[in-house]
N, C-alpha and C positions, 0 to 999 in steps of 0.2 A: 703723631703716630699714624693717623688716618692717611696722611699724604703719602707716606712711605708704602703703605699697603695698597693704596690706589695705583701708585706707579708700578708696583709689582704685578698687580692684577692686569693692568693695561699692557705691561710688557709680556706677560704670559699669553694674553689674548692675541697680541700681534705675532708672537712666536708660533702659536697654534695656527693662526690664519696663514702665515708664511709656509709652515710645514704642510698644511692642507693643500695650498696652491701647488707646492712642489709635487706632492703625491698625485694631484689631479693631472698635472702636466706630464709626469712620468707615466702614469697609468693610461693615458690616452694619446700616445704618439701617433702622428699621421705618417704611416709608412708610404713607400713608393706605390704600392698597390692601391692604397686608399686615394692618394693624389691622382693616380691615373684614372681611377674610377670617377672621381669628381670631374676631371678634365674631359673624359670621354662623354659622360652624361651631359655636361654643359655644351660641348661641341655638337653632340647629337641633337639636343633640344634647339640649339641656335639654328642649325641647318634645317630642321623641321619647321621652325617658326618663320624662317625666311624663304620657305618653299624651294630649298636646294635639294629636291627629292633624289636626283641622280647621285649626289654625293652621299646620301644615306646608305647606298649600297656598299660603300667602303667600310661601314661599321659591321656589316653582316658577315658572319663566318663563311668562308669559301665552301666548306663541305656542306653547310646548311643550304647555301645557294645552289649547289649542284643537285641536291635532293629536292629542293623547293624553289625552282627558278621563278624570278619575278617577271611576269609577262608584260608585254608592251601595253596590253589592256589595263593591267593594274596600275602601271606608271601613268598612263593617260588619265585614268580615273582620279588618281591622287592629284594630278596637276590641275584638276578642276577646282581644287580647294585651296584656301588660304587658312592657316592655323590662326585662330583668334584667341585661343586659350590653351595652355598646357599645364595641367595640374596633376602632380604626383599624388595618387590616392593611397598607395601602400607600397612598401618595400619589404620583402621577406628574404633573408639570407639563406642560402643552402646550408645544410648541416656541416659540410666540409669546408665552408667559407671560400669556395672556389667559384661561386656564382651567386646570383640573386634573381629574384623575380620582382618585377615592378609593374604596377598597374597605373596607367596614366589616363586621365580624362581629357580628351581632346575636344575642343569646340572648333568646328570647321565651317568656314564660310564658303558656300558654293558660288563661284564667280559667274556661273551661267544663270543660275536661278535666283541669286541674291537671297538665299536662305541659309540659315545656320543650322547645323546638326551637331549632336554630341555622340561621340563613340568612345568606348573604352579600348585602350590600346595595351595589350598584354605583352610585356617584354620579358625575355629570358636572356640574361647576360651571363657569360662565362669568362673566367680568367684564363688566358693562354700564356704559359710560361715555359720555355721561351716562346715568343719574343717579348713577353711582358706587356700584353695589351688585353683590353676587354673587348669581346666580340658578342654581337647580338646573335642569338640562336632562335629567333622567332619571327623574323621578317618585318615587313612594313605594316602599318595599320590596315586592318581588314575593313574595307569599306563596303564589301558585298556588292549587291546590285542596286541598293537603294540610292535615291538621288542625292 
């Protein structure tokens, strides 16, 4: 009689685990917006890591760029560095879920002075629908006038 009870308990446990897995998968679908967010952030990080600084401008919202143009001085200053580390420190979603703020710690190696420095890069991303893309509303990393 113990064997029959053990099989029933094991069967119930398997059924509960399967039901829990189904609920987990149903409760956390990755929609198109989430996929595009992951793709956008991965592409942005890759371009930054590989010093494709000119390409980063394609991620910035055009209205933001009109109000906050990136100067040649800023681009030249950024080109002096190679990203040696890109660590996301925090991500906070907007209440309306149409954007999020992300803080990234960048370690930058200065190609001229052979020194590394650390800066916090504050990113503000917004969803644009249509065309169904994420755009940066905070510009490039602020390197200031420090070396």
